[in-house]
DOLO-60135 format. One record per residue (C-alpha): residue number from 1; residue in one letter; x, y, z. Coordinates in nm, 3 decimals. Layout:
BEGIN
resi,resn,c1,c2,c3
NUM,A,X,Y,Z
...
***
This chain:
BEGIN
resi,resn,c1,c2,c3
1,M,11.089,9.672,9.475
2,K,11.090,9.332,9.295
3,K,11.217,9.072,9.540
4,P,11.233,8.693,9.437
5,I,11.002,8.443,9.611
6,N,11.166,8.261,9.897
7,K,11.051,7.981,10.105
8,T,10.920,8.190,10.379
9,D,10.697,8.358,10.137
10,T,10.562,8.029,10.012
11,V,10.485,7.903,10.365
12,I,10.316,8.227,10.472
13,V,10.087,8.249,10.150
14,S,10.003,7.864,10.178
15,F,9.897,7.947,10.530
16,L,9.685,8.228,10.424
17,I,9.525,8.010,10.158
18,L,9.459,7.732,10.403
19,L,9.323,7.977,10.656
20,F,9.067,8.126,10.419
21,L,8.960,7.782,10.308
22,F,8.906,7.688,10.670
23,F,8.698,8.003,10.714
24,S,8.498,7.950,10.424
25,F,8.384,7.587,10.520
26,R,8.319,7.691,10.878
27,A,8.122,8.015,10.764
28,Y,8.316,8.246,10.994
29,G,8.081,8.490,11.135
30,P,8.254,8.833,11.068
31,F,8.335,8.728,10.730
32,E,7.978,8.625,10.667
33,S,7.861,8.949,10.770
34,L,8.082,9.111,10.513
35,E,7.928,8.864,10.248
36,Q,7.590,8.990,10.357
37,F,7.692,9.340,10.236
38,F,7.754,9.183,9.880
39,Y,7.442,8.971,9.905
40,K,7.224,9.282,9.979
41,A,7.384,9.480,9.692
42,E,7.329,9.195,9.448
43,M,6.956,9.142,9.565
44,R,6.889,9.509,9.516
45,L,7.021,9.488,9.161
46,D,6.805,9.186,9.103
47,L,6.469,9.369,9.196
48,P,6.216,9.375,8.899
49,T,6.255,9.681,8.698
50,I,5.903,9.652,8.542
51,S,5.577,9.626,8.707
52,L,5.463,9.265,8.743
53,E,5.114,9.120,8.768
54,N,5.007,9.127,9.125
55,K,4.790,8.832,9.278
56,I,4.862,8.947,9.649
57,A,4.708,9.221,9.869
58,I,4.772,9.313,10.223
59,V,4.509,9.426,10.475
60,N,4.725,9.601,10.734
61,I,4.649,9.653,11.082
62,D,4.822,9.999,11.086
63,A,4.835,10.280,11.342
64,K,4.519,10.421,11.203
65,S,4.329,10.105,11.273
66,L,4.470,10.069,11.620
67,Q,4.365,10.422,11.704
68,Q,4.013,10.397,11.578
69,L,3.922,10.034,11.687
70,G,4.139,10.042,12.000
71,P,4.434,9.865,12.110
72,W,4.499,9.486,12.034
73,P,4.350,9.241,12.091
74,W,4.025,9.334,11.935
75,P,3.702,9.161,11.984
76,R,3.694,8.836,11.775
77,H,3.399,8.936,11.590
78,V,3.598,9.228,11.432
79,I,3.812,8.984,11.243
80,G,3.497,8.773,11.167
81,D,3.364,9.075,11.000
82,M,3.660,9.147,10.796
83,I,3.674,8.786,10.670
84,R,3.299,8.815,10.556
85,I,3.385,9.133,10.380
86,L,3.687,8.983,10.190
87,K,3.498,8.679,10.098
88,D,3.216,8.902,9.966
89,N,3.469,9.100,9.754
90,G,3.595,8.796,9.583
91,A,3.917,8.713,9.776
92,R,4.021,8.357,9.671
93,L,4.241,8.283,9.967
94,I,4.266,8.471,10.303
95,G,4.588,8.424,10.520
96,L,4.572,8.560,10.883
97,D,4.901,8.639,10.997
98,L,4.771,8.649,11.346
99,L,4.814,8.383,11.628
100,L,4.472,8.299,11.799
101,P,4.589,8.037,12.038
102,G,4.313,8.058,12.284
103,R,3.967,8.152,12.343
104,S,3.896,8.510,12.421
105,Q,3.856,8.588,12.795
106,N,3.497,8.726,12.832
107,E,3.378,8.766,13.191
108,G,3.015,8.867,13.080
109,L,2.993,8.541,12.872
110,Q,3.129,8.337,13.168
111,A,2.857,8.511,13.398
112,V,2.564,8.428,13.128
113,R,2.682,8.061,13.121
114,S,2.671,8.040,13.478
115,L,2.325,8.197,13.481
116,Y,2.218,7.936,13.213
117,D,2.333,7.645,13.428
118,L,2.150,7.785,13.733
119,I,1.820,7.828,13.546
120,Y,1.870,7.481,13.394
121,Q,1.907,7.330,13.743
122,L,1.598,7.506,13.876
123,Q,1.413,7.383,13.571
124,R,1.494,7.020,13.651
125,Q,1.353,7.076,13.996
126,D,1.047,7.234,13.892
127,Q,0.947,7.101,13.551
128,T,0.597,7.217,13.566
129,N,0.702,7.590,13.540
130,T,0.717,7.656,13.163
131,S,0.873,8.024,13.224
132,Y,1.217,7.858,13.251
133,D,1.203,7.750,12.891
134,I,1.149,8.108,12.801
135,L,1.441,8.223,13.020
136,L,1.674,7.945,12.887
137,K,1.588,8.046,12.539
138,R,1.678,8.417,12.586
139,V,1.989,8.343,12.802
140,A,2.104,8.114,12.510
141,E,2.049,8.408,12.266
142,I,2.265,8.632,12.495
143,E,2.530,8.377,12.516
144,N,2.552,8.344,12.135
145,Q,2.575,8.726,12.106
146,L,2.853,8.736,12.355
147,D,3.044,8.439,12.225
148,Q,3.292,8.618,11.979
149,D,3.498,8.297,11.932
150,K,3.188,8.124,11.793
151,E,3.125,8.429,11.575
152,L,3.483,8.410,11.427
153,A,3.461,8.041,11.385
154,S,3.140,8.081,11.206
155,A,3.307,8.325,10.965
156,I,3.597,8.103,10.896
157,K,3.362,7.815,10.835
158,E,3.144,8.001,10.596
159,A,3.440,8.141,10.410
160,G,3.615,7.816,10.352
161,N,3.913,7.979,10.223
162,I,4.116,8.081,10.539
163,V,4.465,7.981,10.618
164,L,4.564,8.003,10.985
165,P,4.906,8.016,11.133
166,V,5.081,7.777,11.385
167,M,5.418,7.861,11.566
168,G,5.668,7.604,11.695
169,T,5.935,7.631,11.948
170,F,6.261,7.466,11.815
171,G,6.397,7.179,12.008
172,R,6.427,6.807,12.011
173,Y,6.140,6.593,12.111
174,D,6.154,6.271,12.300
175,T,5.857,6.071,12.124
176,E,5.679,6.124,11.806
177,L,5.319,6.215,11.822
178,V,5.066,6.014,11.624
179,V,4.777,6.263,11.515
180,P,4.440,6.133,11.422
181,P,4.392,6.132,11.059
182,N,4.099,6.357,11.054
183,S,4.259,6.622,11.278
184,P,4.333,6.976,11.144
185,L,4.707,6.900,11.197
186,A,4.695,6.603,10.993
187,R,4.492,6.745,10.718
188,S,4.781,6.990,10.665
189,A,5.074,6.779,10.716
190,I,5.298,6.676,10.417
191,R,5.268,6.310,10.334
192,N,5.574,6.212,10.141
193,S,5.909,6.323,10.278
194,S,6.247,6.159,10.271
195,L,6.454,6.395,10.498
196,Q,6.772,6.296,10.651
197,K,6.764,6.259,11.018
198,K,7.010,6.567,11.068
199,L,6.795,6.787,10.856
200,K,6.484,6.661,11.060
201,D,6.660,6.754,11.377
202,S,6.751,7.092,11.271
203,I,6.386,7.201,11.194
204,S,6.224,7.001,11.492
205,V,5.996,7.183,11.725
206,N,5.884,7.019,12.046
207,S,5.578,7.229,12.104
208,L,5.346,7.431,11.884
209,I,5.118,7.711,11.927
210,S,4.803,7.664,11.705
211,P,4.446,7.804,11.693
212,F,4.188,7.666,11.940
213,P,3.994,7.359,11.803
214,E,3.682,7.556,11.684
215,L,3.910,7.766,11.436
216,S,4.158,7.513,11.321
217,S,3.872,7.250,11.243
218,N,3.699,7.516,11.034
219,C,3.991,7.658,10.833
220,R,4.123,7.545,10.502
221,W,4.473,7.493,10.593
222,L,4.721,7.544,10.883
223,G,5.077,7.653,10.819
224,H,5.366,7.750,11.024
225,I,5.502,8.117,11.045
226,N,5.836,8.021,11.211
227,F,6.154,8.207,11.115
228,P,6.483,8.007,11.076
229,P,6.652,7.876,11.391
230,E,6.953,8.087,11.316
231,K,6.863,8.435,11.370
232,E,7.120,8.592,11.134
233,K,6.927,8.421,10.845
234,T,6.600,8.572,10.920
235,G,6.476,8.776,10.639
236,Q,6.715,8.590,10.393
237,V,6.588,8.244,10.389
238,H,6.247,8.076,10.460
239,L,6.161,7.748,10.625
240,P,5.929,7.569,10.386
241,F,5.845,7.315,10.666
242,I,5.915,7.215,11.026
243,N,5.916,6.890,11.201
244,Y,5.658,6.866,11.479
245,R,5.726,6.534,11.658
246,G,5.743,6.352,11.328
247,N,5.477,6.542,11.149
248,I,5.606,6.761,10.861
249,I,5.417,7.091,10.877
250,P,5.439,7.315,10.568
251,S,5.474,7.705,10.609
252,M,5.173,7.926,10.562
253,P,5.319,8.108,10.241
254,F,5.391,7.763,10.111
255,V,5.037,7.621,10.144
256,I,4.872,7.950,10.017
257,A,5.093,7.954,9.707
258,F,5.036,7.598,9.612
259,D,4.664,7.612,9.684
260,Y,4.625,7.936,9.458
261,M,4.803,7.743,9.187
262,K,4.549,7.461,9.241
263,K,4.784,7.203,9.360
264,D,4.768,7.019,9.682
265,P,5.054,7.116,9.895
266,R,5.039,6.781,10.097
267,L,5.137,6.583,9.783
268,V,5.492,6.739,9.746
269,T,5.786,6.532,9.782
270,I,6.065,6.673,10.026
271,R,6.416,6.610,10.008
272,S,6.727,6.775,10.144
273,N,6.799,6.980,9.827
274,G,6.446,7.063,9.718
275,V,6.064,7.041,9.719
276,S,5.903,6.894,9.419
277,L,5.549,6.847,9.289
278,G,5.547,6.705,8.943
279,Q,5.747,6.942,8.728
280,D,5.768,7.205,8.981
281,V,6.073,7.221,9.200
282,I,6.165,7.449,9.483
283,P,6.543,7.450,9.535
284,T,6.633,7.437,9.906
285,R,6.953,7.420,10.106
286,N,6.977,7.262,10.433
287,G,6.588,7.271,10.425
288,E,6.577,7.645,10.378
289,M,6.451,7.831,10.075
290,F,6.628,8.169,9.969
291,I,6.405,8.459,9.931
292,K,6.396,8.681,9.639
293,F,6.200,9.011,9.673
294,R,5.956,9.215,9.460
295,G,6.096,9.538,9.619
296,A,6.109,9.715,9.924
297,R,5.822,9.786,10.177
298,R,5.492,9.849,10.014
299,S,5.578,9.662,9.696
300,F,5.251,9.494,9.730
301,P,4.912,9.714,9.773
302,Y,4.821,9.793,10.135
303,Y,4.468,9.858,10.248
304,S,4.405,9.983,10.603
305,F,4.194,9.741,10.801
306,V,3.971,10.010,10.945
307,D,3.898,10.153,10.595
308,I,3.796,9.815,10.468
309,L,3.579,9.748,10.762
310,K,3.394,10.076,10.722
311,V,3.357,10.070,10.341
312,K,3.270,9.698,10.329
313,K,3.214,9.707,9.956
314,V,3.517,9.792,9.766
315,P,3.609,9.798,9.388
316,A,3.757,9.469,9.255
317,V,4.090,9.504,9.438
318,F,4.041,9.171,9.610
319,D,3.866,8.972,9.330
320,G,4.052,8.659,9.273
321,K,4.342,8.748,9.479
322,I,4.530,8.624,9.782
323,V,4.462,8.858,10.080
324,L,4.689,8.861,10.393
325,I,4.596,9.023,10.708
326,G,4.876,9.127,10.946
327,F,5.032,9.401,11.154
328,T,5.242,9.675,11.006
329,A,5.225,9.918,11.312
330,G,5.393,9.932,11.636
331,D,5.579,9.633,11.794
332,K,5.303,9.396,11.691
333,S,5.452,9.416,11.325
334,T,5.743,9.210,11.378
335,A,5.974,9.400,11.154
336,I,6.216,9.195,10.968
337,D,6.578,9.305,10.852
338,T,6.587,9.200,10.489
339,P,6.843,9.249,10.208
340,V,6.603,9.504,10.050
341,D,6.453,9.674,10.361
342,P,6.576,9.682,10.728
343,E,6.215,9.700,10.867
344,M,5.974,9.502,10.648
345,P,5.672,9.379,10.823
346,R,5.642,9.008,10.864
347,V,5.317,9.004,10.663
348,E,5.489,9.159,10.350
349,L,5.780,8.906,10.392
350,A,5.512,8.626,10.369
351,A,5.388,8.800,10.058
352,N,5.730,8.796,9.879
353,I,5.762,8.417,9.959
354,I,5.428,8.347,9.817
355,N,5.499,8.551,9.502
356,D,5.855,8.371,9.461
357,I,5.669,8.030,9.463
358,M,5.394,8.145,9.225
359,K,5.632,8.312,8.982
360,G,5.917,8.033,9.013
361,R,6.169,8.306,9.124
362,Y,6.424,8.112,9.319
363,L,6.778,8.168,9.437
364,R,6.984,7.871,9.438
365,R,7.307,7.796,9.628
366,P,7.407,7.446,9.481
367,T,7.634,7.218,9.677
368,A,7.887,7.248,9.393
369,M,7.905,7.621,9.424
370,A,8.122,7.579,9.750
371,F,8.360,7.356,9.542
372,L,8.382,7.611,9.276
373,E,8.451,7.879,9.524
374,T,8.721,7.667,9.676
375,F,8.875,7.604,9.329
376,L,8.892,7.973,9.231
377,L,9.016,8.073,9.578
378,I,9.319,7.836,9.534
379,L,9.366,7.924,9.160
380,L,9.346,8.307,9.208
381,A,9.561,8.295,9.509
382,T,9.822,8.101,9.346
383,A,9.823,8.336,9.067
384,A,9.848,8.637,9.288
385,F,10.135,8.466,9.476
386,L,10.317,8.406,9.152
387,F,10.247,8.762,8.973
388,I,10.234,9.007,9.251
389,P,10.596,9.004,9.351
390,R,10.709,9.060,8.997
391,L,10.501,9.361,8.953
392,S,10.547,9.735,9.073
393,Y,10.350,9.879,9.345
394,L,10.114,10.038,9.089
395,G,10.103,9.721,8.893
396,R,10.015,9.493,9.210
397,T,9.726,9.744,9.303
398,V,9.580,9.740,8.943
399,F,9.627,9.376,8.934
400,T,9.451,9.308,9.261
401,M,9.170,9.565,9.202
402,C,9.092,9.419,8.862
403,F,9.041,9.067,9.006
404,L,8.825,9.190,9.275
405,F,8.619,9.392,9.028
406,L,8.598,9.080,8.797
407,L,8.475,8.883,9.086
408,F,8.218,9.118,9.191
409,V,8.085,9.134,8.830
410,A,8.085,8.766,8.802
411,S,7.882,8.728,9.125
412,I,7.620,8.978,9.007
413,V,7.599,8.796,8.670
414,L,7.543,8.463,8.833
415,F,7.293,8.613,9.086
416,V,7.082,8.814,8.831
417,A,7.115,8.592,8.521
418,A,7.158,8.230,8.669
419,D,6.966,8.280,9.009
420,S,7.287,8.150,9.181
421,W,7.452,8.293,9.483
422,F,7.824,8.305,9.437
423,K,8.020,8.410,9.747
424,I,8.329,8.632,9.686
425,T,8.430,8.723,10.036
426,Y,8.673,8.455,10.128
427,I,8.841,8.476,9.755
428,S,8.861,8.861,9.777
429,L,8.988,8.850,10.127
430,S,9.256,8.597,10.023
431,L,9.377,8.814,9.739
432,L,9.376,9.117,9.949
433,S,9.587,8.933,10.224
434,I,9.844,8.821,9.976
435,Y,9.860,9.171,9.818
436,A,9.912,9.315,10.174
437,F,10.166,9.057,10.264
438,F,10.392,9.123,9.984
439,M,10.336,9.506,10.028
440,V,10.437,9.490,10.387
441,R,10.731,9.242,10.301
442,D,10.872,9.482,10.052
443,F,10.815,9.783,10.284
444,V,11.005,9.622,10.556
445,V,11.280,9.524,10.318
446,R,11.313,9.873,10.177
447,E,11.301,10.027,10.538
448,R,11.587,9.785,10.635
449,S,11.775,9.888,10.324
450,M,11.718,10.259,10.367
451,E,11.815,10.220,10.734
452,Q,12.124,10.056,10.633
453,T,12.196,10.311,10.375
454,S,12.114,10.594,10.615
455,K,12.374,10.437,10.865
456,E,12.633,10.418,10.600
457,S,12.557,10.782,10.491
458,I,12.583,10.913,10.857
459,E,12.911,10.730,10.908
460,T,13.034,10.868,10.559
461,N,12.951,11.215,10.693
462,R,13.109,11.179,11.010
463,M,13.425,11.065,10.859
464,L,13.421,11.334,10.604
465,G,13.366,11.590,10.877
466,L,13.653,11.449,11.098
467,S,13.876,11.481,10.773
468,F,13.785,11.821,10.703
469,Q,13.841,11.922,11.084
470,S,14.196,11.762,11.063
471,Q,14.262,11.977,10.764
472,G,14.151,12.281,10.927
473,L,13.839,12.324,10.716
474,L,13.594,12.367,11.004
475,D,13.324,12.523,10.824
476,L,13.288,12.216,10.587
477,A,13.329,11.996,10.885
478,F,13.037,12.144,11.066
479,E,12.825,12.123,10.747
480,K,12.891,11.736,10.754
481,F,12.839,11.698,11.112
482,R,12.493,11.873,11.089
483,K,12.370,11.590,10.863
484,C,12.442,11.321,11.130
485,P,12.198,11.256,11.417
486,L,12.263,11.447,11.728
487,D,12.350,11.177,11.956
488,D,12.591,11.171,12.251
489,A,12.889,11.066,12.037
490,M,12.805,11.336,11.783
491,K,12.776,11.591,12.061
492,D,13.129,11.508,12.170
493,V,13.250,11.558,11.809
494,L,13.079,11.894,11.771
495,Y,13.201,12.001,12.101
496,N,13.569,11.950,11.997
497,L,13.474,12.130,11.680
498,G,13.353,12.428,11.877
499,L,13.694,12.424,12.084
500,D,13.873,12.436,11.747
501,F,13.679,12.732,11.625
502,E,13.769,12.901,11.956
503,R,14.146,12.821,11.892
504,K,14.103,12.964,11.549
505,R,13.963,13.283,11.696
506,M,13.625,13.223,11.540
507,V,13.417,13.297,11.860
508,N,13.073,13.351,11.680
509,K,13.110,13.014,11.484
510,A,13.203,12.841,11.825
511,I,12.893,12.997,11.976
512,S,12.683,12.866,11.687
513,V,12.820,12.519,11.728
514,Y,12.769,12.514,12.101
515,E,12.406,12.649,12.051
516,Y,12.337,12.370,11.813
517,I,12.445,12.119,12.048
518,N,12.209,12.277,12.310
519,E,11.915,12.224,12.085
520,G,11.926,11.844,12.138
521,E,12.022,11.869,12.516
522,K,12.032,12.159,12.744
523,D,12.358,12.231,12.945
524,F,12.565,11.967,12.771
525,R,12.898,11.965,12.942
526,D,12.990,12.319,13.046
527,L,12.793,12.487,12.784
528,S,12.556,12.651,13.007
529,T,12.866,12.870,13.143
530,R,13.070,12.847,12.836
531,I,12.850,13.022,12.592
532,P,12.794,13.326,12.817
533,K,13.152,13.358,12.851
534,L,13.208,13.352,12.478
535,K,12.947,13.600,12.424
536,K,13.118,13.831,12.665
537,V,13.446,13.787,12.508
538,A,13.284,13.870,12.151
539,G,13.112,14.188,12.298
540,E,12.879,14.325,12.046
541,L,12.989,14.104,11.757
542,P,12.695,13.934,11.589
543,V,12.629,13.593,11.731
544,G,12.494,13.266,11.545
545,G,12.626,13.340,11.205
546,L,12.875,13.119,11.028
547,K,12.989,13.386,10.794
548,G,13.040,13.702,11.013
549,K,13.362,13.915,10.973
550,K,13.668,13.819,11.163
551,E,13.755,14.015,11.471
552,A,14.022,14.281,11.430
553,K,14.267,14.119,11.680
554,I,14.297,13.814,11.886
555,L,14.056,13.811,12.184
556,F,14.164,13.681,12.522
557,S,13.973,13.568,12.829
558,E,14.090,13.447,13.170
559,D,13.766,13.266,13.202
560,L,13.830,13.037,12.911
561,E,14.067,12.751,12.933
562,T,14.113,12.718,12.562
563,K,14.383,12.944,12.426
564,P,14.360,13.102,12.072
565,T,14.615,12.958,11.809
566,V,14.785,13.098,11.502
567,G,14.911,12.802,11.308
568,R,15.043,12.561,11.574
569,Y,15.138,12.849,11.828
570,E,14.927,12.906,12.124
571,I,14.881,13.268,12.192
572,L,14.957,13.357,12.547
573,D,14.939,13.746,12.554
574,E,14.955,14.060,12.351
575,L,15.297,14.220,12.342
576,G,15.213,14.519,12.128
577,Q,15.118,14.673,11.789
578,G,15.359,14.751,11.511
579,A,15.317,14.980,11.207
580,M,15.153,14.676,11.035
581,G,14.995,14.405,11.240
582,M,15.009,14.296,11.606
583,V,15.279,14.109,11.803
584,Y,15.192,13.841,12.046
585,K,15.369,13.637,12.312
586,A,15.325,13.257,12.210
587,R,15.437,12.916,12.295
588,D,15.542,12.642,12.046
589,P,15.378,12.331,12.167
590,K,15.608,12.094,11.978
591,I,15.935,12.186,12.168
592,N,15.773,12.398,12.461
593,R,15.946,12.733,12.355
594,L,15.833,13.092,12.391
595,V,15.816,13.285,12.091
596,A,15.722,13.629,11.952
597,I,15.461,13.594,11.677
598,K,15.377,13.886,11.448
599,T,15.035,13.867,11.270
600,I,14.935,14.067,10.982
601,R,14.576,14.106,10.818
602,F,14.657,14.212,10.467
603,S,14.285,14.264,10.390
604,D,14.294,14.554,10.645
605,E,14.594,14.711,10.480
606,F,14.556,14.655,10.094
607,E,14.307,14.632,9.831
608,D,14.176,14.288,9.745
609,D,14.342,14.301,9.408
610,R,14.703,14.373,9.576
611,I,14.688,14.116,9.847
612,S,14.816,13.827,9.664
613,D,15.128,14.009,9.535
614,V,15.182,14.163,9.879
615,K,15.172,13.817,10.023
616,D,15.425,13.681,9.790
617,R,15.676,13.972,9.865
618,F,15.620,13.906,10.245
619,F,15.719,13.544,10.221
620,K,16.019,13.621,10.010
621,E,16.138,13.882,10.250
622,A,16.075,13.632,10.534
623,E,16.280,13.368,10.358
624,L,16.561,13.608,10.323
625,A,16.553,13.724,10.676
626,G,16.545,13.385,10.804
627,K,16.881,13.307,10.613
628,L,17.043,13.596,10.829
629,S,17.222,13.554,11.154
630,H,17.333,13.867,11.340
631,P,17.314,13.975,11.702
632,S,17.111,14.278,11.600
633,I,16.879,14.083,11.395
634,I,16.582,13.872,11.528
635,S,16.588,13.501,11.417
636,I,16.285,13.390,11.214
637,Y,16.196,13.034,11.286
638,D,15.854,13.004,11.085
639,V,15.627,13.177,10.860
640,G,15.275,13.093,10.723
641,E,14.909,13.156,10.706
642,D,14.608,13.074,10.945
643,Y,14.285,13.179,10.785
644,E,14.291,13.555,10.738
645,L,14.619,13.598,10.929
646,T,14.957,13.593,10.795
647,Y,15.244,13.531,11.042
***
C-alpha cells in the first residue's frame, strides 16, 4: 500500500501543480463555474441575520399594474403623475429604472400641430380677422394637453430629485467627444480619474442611449445602468462607471447613493483599484465592484405602481427615502441571476448596490489574494505529495478531506469576517488530483502484483494437478485443475484427465470432467459424441457426481477407443467369473504380452473391519504362489491394488 516516491511521481505531481497554477491565472471557465458554487454558498452565509434600517423602497411595475393600466409603454403622463405623488409623499431621491430614449409617438399631437401651423399661416394672410387668435389659443391648449412628454418633463423639473438612466454599447471609439460644460452629460460626468488605458478600453462604450433633451436637462443626475461586459459576471459585480468617448459616466446606483449621503459623486477620485471621496473608499478590481446582498428577492419593500397611483396619499413609507421605479413582471423585468436569487429584478439589484455603498458593505478581492492562493496551492500540494504516499488508503482520504474542509472554513471566515473573497477551487482540485493520482498509482501497482500472484497461483495449481494425476490421485488433480482458468491449454489437460478417469473405470467422473470442459466451450474435440457414449456405457448409473459408488465390474464399449486399465494392464475382454472376483483378458503394455488378470473387490465380499486382514493374507498367498513353478500351476507375474480392485 505504501510505495516510495520515485522520479516519475515527482514529474507527474509537478506537472499537476503547474497545470492548476496555469488554470488559476487564466481563470479557466469550467473551474470558475465551480468556484461560483462556493461563492454563492459564502454569499448566502454572509446575508444579514438581523433586520437593518432601510432607506430604499421599490415601486414595482408588476403584473397587476400592467393588467389595470394596459401594456407597456404607458402614456408618459402616468409616470409624471407617479413622480408628483412620490415627491408629495416625501421621497428624497427618485430613480427611474426605465429607459426613455425618444419622444412618444402621438399621431393626434402631430395632427394638432399641423392644424396650428395651418391656422398660423392663414392668420398671416388675413391679419384683420381676430378669430384666428382665439383658434390658435385653443389649439395650443389642446397641444399642451396631448403633449405627454412635456407633462413628464414638467414633473421631473418640478420634483428636482429625479435620476434617469443611460445605457451604452460596449466597444472602442475612434475619437473622443467633447461635451459642452453645461450639457446634462457633463453635469453628471466624473471630473477626476486616473484610469489606465487598458481599463479605460475595457469599460468603453461607443454609443449611448439617453433620455431625450427635455428630460435629461431637467433631471438631477444621469447614471448608466450597464451590466459588466463579461456576461458571466452579471449579478456578481457592478460597474461604478463607464467611459463614453473620454467622458467617465457614473452608474445610477452610484450617484443615488452618494447624493443621498450628501456627497457630490462628480468629485470622487477613480483609480484602478478603487473609488475614493475623502475618507470613503469603494474597493474595485479591474474597474468592477463586488456586490453584497441584503437578501433574496423582496428584501426591500415593494409597492405596486397601480396601488400608489390610485391611493395618491400614502403613509410615511417614502418619507426621506430613496424610491426606485422599475419592472418586476414579465420579460420587462430583466431578471438577473445573482448568488442569492436566480431571478432578481434589475431594479432590486440596483437597490442592493445602493445599500452597499451607503452602508459601506464591500467585498474585496485584493491583488495580493491571488499570490496568497498561489503560495498555498504550492505549499499544500507539496505537503500532499510528501505525506499522502506514506499513509494508508483511509489515512489519505482523511488527510485530504481535512485539508479541503479547512480550506472551505478559511474561505468562509475571510468572506464573512474580513469581506475578502478567497478562491479555493484550484487549491482543492490540485489536492484532489494528487490524491487521485496516488490512489490510481497504487491501485495499478496492486492489480499488477495481484495479476502476477494470480499467474503464479494458477501455474502452481496446474503443476500440483499434473503431479497428482501422475500419481494416480485423479480426484485431487481435478480439484486443482478447477482452480485454473478454463483456457485451451487447460481444456487439453482436463481432457487427458477425463481419459485417465475412463481408464480407471470411473465413467461418471470422466463424464463430469467432460461436462466441465463443455461449460466453457461446447463440442470441444469429440465431446459431443463421447459424452453420450459414456452415458450409454454407464447405463442407469448416476452422472455428474465425483463420489458415486464404483461399478460392480469393468465396463466395455466398442464405441470408445480408450481401454480400461487395472494397474498398468489394458483390459481387452472379460474371460469369466470365479468364486471370488472376475477374470479378464489383458495386455501388458511394457512387453506387449497377453495375460489373464483376476480382480477382486474385497468390499463386496467382506465387512469393512476385515478387509485389511484379508488383503494381507491375499498378498502373502500370492507371494508364495509366485515362487512355485509347476506345469499344473499358473505362473503369477504381478500382484497389486488399483483403487477399489485388488489383482
